[in-house]
C-alpha positions as CSV (number, residue, x, y, z in Angstrom):
1,M,14.7,-9.8,27.5
2,S,16.8,-7.6,28.6
3,D,18.3,-8.8,31.7
4,P,22.1,-8.5,30.8
5,T,23.5,-11.4,32.9
6,D,21.5,-13.2,30.3
7,E,22.4,-11.4,27.5
8,K,26.1,-12.1,28.3
9,L,25.7,-15.3,28.6
10,L,23.3,-16.1,25.5
11,A,26.9,-14.0,23.8
12,S,29.4,-17.0,25.4
13,V,27.8,-19.7,24.0
14,P,28.8,-20.9,20.7
15,T,26.2,-20.7,17.7
16,G,28.0,-22.9,15.3
17,L,28.7,-26.2,14.2
18,F,31.1,-28.4,15.7
19,V,33.2,-30.8,13.5
20,D,36.6,-32.1,14.1
21,G,37.1,-30.0,17.1
22,R,36.6,-26.8,15.5
23,W,33.7,-24.5,15.4
24,V,32.1,-24.0,11.6
25,E,29.5,-22.0,9.7
26,A,26.7,-24.0,8.2
27,T,27.1,-24.6,4.4
28,G,25.8,-21.4,2.6
29,G,26.0,-19.5,6.1
30,R,21.9,-20.8,6.9
31,R,21.2,-19.8,10.3
32,L,17.9,-20.9,12.2
33,D,16.4,-18.9,15.2
34,V,16.1,-19.9,18.3
35,V,12.6,-18.7,20.2
36,D,11.7,-17.9,24.1
37,P,8.7,-19.9,24.2
38,A,7.7,-17.5,27.5
39,R,7.9,-14.3,25.3
40,G,7.8,-15.7,21.5
41,A,11.1,-13.4,21.0
42,V,14.1,-14.7,19.1
43,L,17.3,-15.1,21.6
44,T,19.7,-15.6,18.9
45,T,20.3,-17.3,15.5
46,V,22.7,-20.7,15.3
47,A,24.0,-22.2,12.7
48,D,21.4,-24.5,10.5
49,A,23.4,-27.5,9.1
50,S,22.4,-29.0,5.4
51,P,23.4,-32.3,4.3
52,A,26.6,-31.9,3.7
53,D,27.6,-30.2,7.1
54,G,26.5,-33.9,8.6
55,L,28.4,-35.7,6.3
56,A,31.4,-34.0,7.2
57,A,30.7,-34.2,11.0
58,L,30.4,-38.3,10.3
59,D,33.9,-38.1,8.4
60,A,35.7,-36.6,11.3
61,A,34.0,-39.3,13.5
62,H,35.4,-41.9,11.5
63,R,38.6,-40.4,11.3
64,A,39.2,-40.3,15.1
65,Q,37.6,-43.8,16.0
66,E,40.8,-45.8,15.4
67,S,42.5,-43.7,17.9
68,W,39.7,-43.0,20.4
69,G,38.4,-46.6,20.7
70,R,42.2,-47.3,21.3
71,T,42.5,-44.9,24.1
72,A,42.9,-46.3,28.0
73,P,39.4,-46.3,29.9
74,R,41.4,-44.5,33.1
75,E,42.0,-41.2,30.4
76,R,38.3,-41.3,28.9
77,A,37.3,-41.3,32.9
78,E,39.1,-38.3,33.7
79,I,37.9,-36.3,30.4
80,L,34.4,-37.1,31.6
81,R,35.2,-36.2,35.4
82,R,36.7,-33.2,34.2
83,A,33.9,-32.4,32.9
84,F,31.3,-32.7,35.5
85,E,33.0,-30.8,37.9
86,M,33.1,-28.2,34.8
87,V,29.3,-28.3,34.3
88,T,28.9,-28.1,38.1
89,A,30.8,-25.2,38.3
90,R,28.6,-23.4,35.4
91,A,25.6,-24.5,37.1
92,E,23.8,-21.4,37.3
93,D,25.0,-20.5,33.3
94,F,23.3,-24.0,32.5
95,A,20.1,-23.7,34.2
96,R,19.7,-19.9,32.9
97,L,20.2,-21.3,29.4
98,I,17.5,-23.9,29.9
99,T,15.0,-21.6,31.1
100,L,15.8,-19.4,28.2
101,E,15.5,-21.6,25.2
102,M,12.7,-24.4,27.0
103,G,10.8,-22.0,29.4
104,K,11.2,-24.3,32.4
105,P,11.2,-22.8,35.7
106,L,14.6,-22.1,36.9
107,A,14.1,-24.4,39.9
108,E,13.7,-26.9,37.6
109,S,16.2,-26.4,35.5
110,R,18.7,-26.3,38.3
111,A,17.8,-29.7,39.0
112,E,18.4,-30.8,35.7
113,V,21.7,-29.3,35.1
114,G,22.5,-31.7,38.4
115,Y,20.9,-34.8,36.8
116,G,22.4,-34.2,33.7
117,A,25.9,-33.7,35.2
118,E,25.1,-36.7,37.3
119,F,25.6,-38.7,33.9
120,L,29.3,-37.4,33.1
121,R,30.4,-38.6,36.5
122,W,28.2,-42.1,36.6
123,F,30.4,-43.0,33.4
124,S,33.6,-41.9,34.2
125,E,33.2,-44.1,36.8
126,E,32.1,-47.1,34.3
127,A,35.1,-46.8,31.5
128,P,37.5,-47.7,33.7
129,R,34.9,-51.1,34.4
130,I,34.4,-52.6,31.3
131,G,35.5,-55.9,31.3
132,G,35.2,-59.3,30.0
133,R,35.7,-63.1,30.9
134,Y,38.0,-66.2,30.3
135,A,36.8,-69.2,30.6
136,T,37.6,-73.2,29.7
137,A,35.0,-74.4,27.5
138,P,32.9,-77.4,28.9
139,D,34.9,-80.1,26.6
140,G,37.6,-78.7,27.5
141,R,39.4,-78.3,24.3
142,N,39.3,-74.5,24.0
143,R,39.7,-71.6,25.8
144,L,36.7,-69.0,26.0
145,M,37.7,-65.4,25.7
146,V,34.7,-62.6,25.6
147,R,35.8,-59.1,25.4
148,K,34.2,-55.7,24.9
149,R,35.1,-53.1,22.2
150,P,33.7,-50.1,20.9
151,V,30.5,-50.3,18.9
152,G,32.1,-47.4,16.4
153,P,30.8,-43.6,15.4
154,C,27.4,-42.9,16.7
155,L,24.5,-40.6,15.9
156,L,22.8,-39.0,18.8
157,I,19.7,-37.4,18.5
158,T,18.1,-35.8,21.3
159,P,14.5,-33.7,22.1
160,W,14.0,-30.3,23.3
161,N,12.7,-31.3,26.5
162,F,15.5,-31.7,29.0
163,P,18.5,-30.1,26.6
164,I,21.2,-31.1,29.2
165,A,20.0,-34.3,30.7
166,M,19.2,-35.8,26.9
167,A,22.5,-35.0,25.8
168,T,25.0,-36.1,28.7
169,R,22.8,-39.5,28.6
170,K,23.8,-40.7,25.6
171,I,27.1,-38.9,25.3
172,A,28.7,-40.0,28.7
173,P,28.3,-43.9,28.2
174,A,29.6,-42.9,24.7
175,I,32.7,-41.4,25.7
176,A,33.2,-44.2,28.2
177,A,33.1,-46.7,25.7
178,G,35.6,-45.3,23.6
179,C,32.9,-44.5,20.2
180,T,32.9,-41.2,18.3
181,M,29.7,-39.6,17.8
182,V,27.7,-37.0,16.0
183,L,25.0,-35.0,18.2
184,K,22.3,-33.9,16.4
185,P,19.9,-31.8,19.2
186,A,16.9,-30.3,18.8
187,D,16.5,-27.2,16.6
188,L,14.2,-25.9,19.2
189,T,16.7,-25.9,22.3
190,P,20.2,-26.1,20.8
191,L,21.6,-23.4,22.8
192,T,22.6,-25.7,26.1
193,A,24.0,-28.7,23.7
194,L,26.5,-26.1,22.3
195,L,27.3,-24.7,25.6
196,L,28.0,-28.4,26.9
197,T,30.1,-29.2,23.6
198,Q,32.3,-26.1,24.6
199,V,32.4,-27.5,28.0
200,M,33.5,-30.8,26.6
201,D,36.1,-29.4,24.2
202,E,37.6,-27.6,27.0
203,A,37.4,-30.7,29.1
204,G,40.1,-32.3,26.8
205,L,38.1,-34.2,24.7
206,P,40.2,-34.8,21.1
207,A,38.8,-33.3,18.0
208,G,36.5,-35.5,15.9
209,V,35.0,-37.5,19.5
210,L,32.1,-35.2,19.7
211,N,30.2,-33.3,16.2
212,V,27.8,-31.3,16.7
213,V,25.5,-30.4,13.9
214,T,22.1,-28.1,14.8
215,T,19.8,-28.1,11.8
216,T,15.6,-27.4,10.8
217,D,16.3,-30.4,8.1
218,P,16.7,-33.5,10.8
219,G,15.7,-35.7,8.3
220,G,17.6,-34.8,5.4
221,V,20.9,-34.2,7.7
222,T,20.2,-37.6,9.6
223,G,18.9,-39.5,6.3
224,P,22.7,-39.8,4.7
225,L,24.3,-41.1,8.2
226,I,21.9,-43.7,8.6
227,A,22.5,-44.9,5.3
228,D,25.9,-44.4,5.6
229,P,27.9,-47.9,6.4
230,R,30.4,-46.0,8.7
231,L,28.0,-45.4,11.1
232,R,27.2,-48.2,13.5
233,K,24.7,-46.9,16.1
234,L,21.8,-44.8,16.4
235,S,20.3,-43.3,20.1
236,F,17.5,-41.3,19.7
237,T,14.7,-40.0,22.2
238,G,11.6,-39.1,20.7
239,S,8.6,-39.8,19.4
240,T,7.1,-43.3,18.7
241,P,6.1,-42.6,15.0
242,V,9.7,-40.9,14.5
243,G,11.3,-44.2,16.3
244,R,9.5,-46.2,13.9
245,R,10.8,-44.3,11.0
246,L,14.3,-44.3,12.0
247,M,14.4,-48.3,13.0
248,A,13.3,-48.5,9.2
249,Q,16.1,-47.1,7.9
250,A,18.9,-48.4,10.2
251,S,17.7,-51.6,9.3
252,E,18.8,-51.3,5.9
253,Q,22.7,-50.9,7.5
254,V,21.4,-53.4,10.5
255,L,22.5,-50.7,12.7
256,R,22.9,-51.3,16.7
257,V,19.9,-48.8,17.3
258,S,18.8,-47.3,21.2
259,M,15.2,-45.9,20.9
260,E,13.7,-44.1,24.2
261,L,10.0,-43.0,22.6
262,G,6.6,-42.1,24.0
263,G,4.9,-43.2,27.3
264,N,1.3,-43.3,28.0
265,A,2.2,-43.5,32.2
266,P,-0.4,-44.8,34.9
267,L,-0.3,-44.0,38.1
268,I,-2.7,-46.2,40.1
269,V,-3.8,-44.8,43.6
270,C,-5.0,-47.9,45.7
271,E,-7.4,-47.7,48.6
272,D,-5.0,-48.4,50.9
273,A,-2.5,-45.5,49.8
274,D,-1.6,-43.0,51.9
275,L,-3.5,-39.9,50.1
276,D,-1.0,-37.3,50.9
277,E,1.5,-39.1,49.8
278,A,-0.3,-40.0,46.8
279,V,-1.2,-36.5,45.9
280,E,2.2,-35.4,46.6
281,G,3.6,-38.0,44.0
282,A,1.0,-37.5,41.5
283,I,2.2,-34.0,41.6
284,T,5.1,-34.6,40.9
285,A,4.8,-37.4,38.5
286,K,2.3,-35.2,36.7
287,M,4.0,-31.4,36.9
288,R,7.6,-32.3,36.6
289,N,9.1,-30.3,33.9
290,G,5.3,-28.9,32.8
291,G,3.9,-32.4,32.2
292,E,6.6,-32.1,28.7
293,A,8.2,-35.0,29.9
294,C,7.9,-38.9,28.5
295,V,7.7,-40.3,32.0
296,A,5.0,-37.7,33.2
297,A,2.0,-39.3,34.4
298,N,-0.4,-39.2,31.4
299,R,-3.7,-41.2,33.3
300,I,-3.9,-41.3,37.0
301,L,-6.1,-44.3,38.1
302,V,-8.0,-43.9,41.3
303,H,-10.1,-46.5,43.5
304,R,-13.5,-45.7,43.0
305,S,-13.7,-45.2,47.5
306,V,-11.2,-42.8,47.6
307,E,-11.6,-40.7,44.2
308,D,-13.7,-37.7,45.9
309,A,-11.2,-37.1,48.1
310,F,-8.2,-37.5,46.0
311,V,-9.7,-35.8,43.3
312,Q,-10.0,-32.5,46.5
313,R,-6.8,-32.4,47.3
314,F,-5.1,-33.0,44.0
315,R,-7.1,-30.0,42.4
316,E,-6.0,-28.0,45.7
317,R,-2.4,-28.4,45.0
318,M,-2.4,-28.0,41.2
319,G,-4.3,-24.7,41.3
320,G,-1.5,-23.4,43.8
321,F,0.9,-23.2,40.6
322,V,2.0,-19.7,39.3
323,L,1.8,-19.8,35.8
324,G,4.6,-17.3,33.8
325,P,8.2,-16.9,32.3
326,G,10.6,-19.2,34.2
327,D,13.4,-16.5,35.2
328,E,10.4,-15.0,37.1
329,P,11.5,-15.8,40.9
330,S,7.4,-16.5,41.5
331,T,6.8,-19.0,38.3
332,T,6.5,-22.5,39.4
333,L,5.1,-23.3,35.8
334,G,6.5,-22.3,32.2
335,P,5.1,-22.4,29.1
336,L,4.7,-25.0,26.5
337,I,7.6,-25.5,24.0
338,D,5.5,-23.8,21.1
339,E,2.3,-23.0,19.8
340,R,1.8,-26.5,18.2
341,S,2.5,-28.4,21.1
342,R,-0.2,-26.3,23.1
343,S,-2.6,-26.5,20.2
344,K,-2.4,-30.3,20.9
345,V,-2.8,-30.1,24.5
346,D,-6.0,-28.0,24.2
347,D,-7.7,-30.3,22.1
348,L,-7.2,-33.0,24.3
349,V,-8.8,-31.3,26.9
350,R,-11.7,-30.1,24.4
351,G,-12.2,-33.2,22.6
352,A,-12.7,-34.9,26.6
353,V,-15.4,-32.4,27.3
354,R,-16.8,-33.5,24.2
355,E,-16.9,-36.9,24.9
356,G,-18.3,-36.8,28.1
357,A,-15.2,-36.1,30.6
358,G,-15.6,-32.8,32.8
359,V,-13.0,-30.2,33.6
360,A,-12.3,-29.9,37.3
361,L,-9.5,-27.0,37.0
362,G,-8.1,-25.1,34.3
363,G,-8.8,-26.0,30.8
364,E,-8.8,-22.7,29.2
365,V,-6.0,-20.9,27.6
366,P,-4.7,-17.8,28.4
367,A,-4.6,-14.4,26.6
368,G,-1.1,-12.6,25.9
369,K,2.2,-13.6,24.8
370,G,4.3,-17.2,25.3
371,Y,2.9,-20.5,25.0
372,F,1.0,-21.0,28.4
373,Y,-1.5,-23.5,29.3
374,P,-2.8,-23.7,33.3
375,P,-2.7,-27.0,35.2
376,T,-5.5,-28.3,34.5
377,V,-7.5,-31.8,36.1
378,V,-10.1,-33.5,34.1
379,T,-12.5,-36.1,35.6
380,G,-14.7,-38.8,34.4
381,V,-12.3,-40.0,31.9
382,R,-12.7,-43.1,30.3
383,P,-9.9,-45.6,29.0
384,D,-11.2,-45.2,25.2
385,M,-11.2,-41.2,25.1
386,A,-8.0,-40.0,23.0
387,I,-6.8,-38.3,26.3
388,A,-6.1,-41.7,27.7
389,R,-4.6,-43.0,24.7
390,E,-2.2,-40.1,23.4
391,E,0.8,-38.8,25.3
392,I,-0.5,-34.8,26.6
393,F,2.8,-33.5,27.1
394,G,1.5,-30.8,29.1
395,P,0.1,-30.4,32.6
396,V,-3.0,-31.7,32.1
397,A,-4.1,-34.7,34.3
398,P,-7.0,-37.0,33.7
399,I,-8.6,-39.2,36.3
400,M,-10.1,-42.1,36.0
401,T,-11.6,-44.7,38.4
402,F,-10.7,-48.8,39.4
403,D,-12.6,-51.1,41.6
404,D,-9.7,-53.9,42.1
405,D,-6.5,-54.5,41.3
406,A,-7.6,-56.7,38.2
407,E,-9.0,-53.8,36.5
408,A,-6.4,-51.5,37.4
409,V,-3.8,-53.6,35.5
410,R,-6.3,-54.1,32.6
411,I,-6.7,-50.3,32.2
412,A,-3.6,-49.2,33.0
413,N,-1.9,-52.3,30.0
414,S,-4.2,-51.3,27.6
415,T,-1.7,-49.0,25.5
416,D,0.6,-49.7,22.5
417,Y,3.0,-48.0,25.6
418,G,5.2,-49.1,28.6
419,L,7.9,-47.1,29.8
420,V,7.0,-46.2,33.2
421,A,4.0,-46.7,35.9
422,F,3.3,-45.3,39.8
423,V,1.6,-47.4,42.2
424,F,0.7,-45.9,45.7
425,T,-0.1,-48.8,48.2
426,R,0.7,-49.4,51.8
427,D,0.7,-53.3,51.2
428,I,4.2,-54.7,49.9
429,D,2.7,-57.5,48.6
430,R,0.1,-55.4,46.6
431,A,3.3,-53.6,44.9
432,L,5.2,-56.8,44.0
433,R,2.3,-58.0,42.5
434,F,1.6,-54.9,40.0
435,S,5.4,-54.6,39.4
436,E,4.6,-58.8,38.2
437,R,1.8,-58.0,35.9
438,L,2.4,-54.0,34.8
439,E,4.3,-53.9,31.2
440,V,6.2,-51.1,31.8
441,G,10.5,-50.9,31.8
442,M,10.0,-48.8,35.3
443,L,7.8,-49.0,38.1
444,G,8.1,-46.3,41.3
445,I,6.2,-47.8,44.4
446,N,5.0,-45.1,46.5
447,T,7.5,-42.0,44.9
448,G,6.5,-39.7,41.6
449,V,10.3,-39.8,40.4
450,V,12.3,-42.8,39.0
451,S,14.9,-41.1,36.9
452,N,18.2,-41.7,38.3
453,P,21.5,-42.1,36.6
454,A,22.7,-45.0,38.6
455,A,19.7,-47.0,37.0
456,P,18.6,-48.1,33.7
457,F,16.0,-46.0,32.0
458,G,13.7,-47.6,28.9
459,G,10.5,-49.0,28.5
460,V,9.3,-51.9,26.6
461,K,6.4,-52.2,24.1
462,Q,6.4,-49.0,21.7
463,S,8.1,-47.4,24.2
464,G,11.4,-48.2,22.7
465,L,14.8,-50.7,22.7
466,G,17.5,-50.7,24.8
467,R,18.2,-49.1,28.4
468,E,20.6,-45.4,29.3
469,G,22.1,-45.1,32.8
470,G,23.0,-47.8,35.0
471,A,25.4,-50.4,34.4
472,E,23.4,-51.4,31.8
473,G,23.7,-47.8,30.1
474,I,27.7,-48.3,28.8
475,E,26.8,-51.7,27.2
476,E,24.8,-50.0,24.5
477,Y,28.1,-48.8,23.1
478,L,30.1,-52.0,23.2
479,E,30.3,-54.8,20.9
480,T,30.5,-57.9,22.2
481,V,33.5,-60.2,20.8
482,Y,34.6,-64.2,21.6
483,V,37.8,-65.3,21.0
484,G,38.2,-69.1,21.0
485,I,41.8,-70.2,21.5
486,R,43.4,-73.5,21.3
487,D,43.5,-75.3,24.7
488,P,47.2,-74.4,25.7
489,F,48.0,-77.9,27.2
490,A,47.3,-79.7,24.2
491,A,51.0,-79.5,23.4
492,E,51.9,-81.1,26.7
493,V,49.2,-84.2,26.2
494,D,50.2,-84.5,22.3
495,A,54.0,-85.1,23.5
């Protein structure tokens, strides 16, 4: 990296741990490298927290919880609104930072910043709307009062693929609800979270409300927190195997958990679909973030009668992507996050070929620096192949066929996952039937994008528990308390 603008940006980002409103070094001064996946070069180093550092962060969150939980909803809302405006004002800095540490093209990074900032604005508007109810019991003997209160200190664990959006999607509702928190961002992309933390501090968030620990020892740091009775909630976005282990740990303290886990999204192209619309939707659903997204179309199911026409158009569009570092203007597809991720993607493609599939485009690891993998189209895929059963997390599109809607539903549902699905059809009745039969938490009809801060994001089966975003998102950080009150007119009756 030789761009002086980027060097100046990196120099402005805090690189310590953020505990109780102060930037501090990790115990023993340990540091971890942050690597540019497009060039393999170290961008900078940040603090590498120990278990003791994690407990110090929880100490701060616990101390701040009572006073923060009593803060007026409007005050919490104003902090979030200021943070939204500050992130928006620094959108280009955030976008460049995301591209540097994660690799995606700048255009996609800019879109992520806009999306991530909206969670700050959305939940600034939800904070004053936290309500309850007051009613008369059916037998008339009591009054029933139901109120909401903050869950308490939360542990928020975010992934590397959307560094700002995954952070704001958890931080914003926690703040709005009146919860304090410890954030552990991914060690592959910690810089964006650290810059966001700086912004939250400047927006007026009190000390101890948000604490941030970056670490290469996630299990060692988070394990003691999950086992600590002062922690009351765990929110995790990541793989299903890790989510299962965290849920098992959380069960010991009966923690509230939110889990946004893996996906294996089917994208179904019916015979009556507008093929141009279906191709564009499939490109969006497959290639957003280079395929490194839990909502990426993992399996493309095409009606046999339109297979040839769809594949031809889709292959042409996939072939138009330009592979390169995300900060180069011509780039439309950046690198994968690291070598392990690229090897997994390549192994799935090679395995599909051994099992009888064909490669219509791509499929070869390019020479040179960086963790690049080309846009790839695999045809002749069967539901039993590994490439159709496992989450790919890369720019690889497996295509399979179906003969009728019942078969499409059967194939789509034949997975442990149930995060999202996409259906392309001109028939609204058919679309509604699919919405009733597909085992997913979200469904896109004639669109390749469903994520929106105003909508509840989450899945079913082994894709997770709970919802993020929408009116539902703040409920994940609130407890429901019922108060039974003696009939206030009972004394008059007794008299």
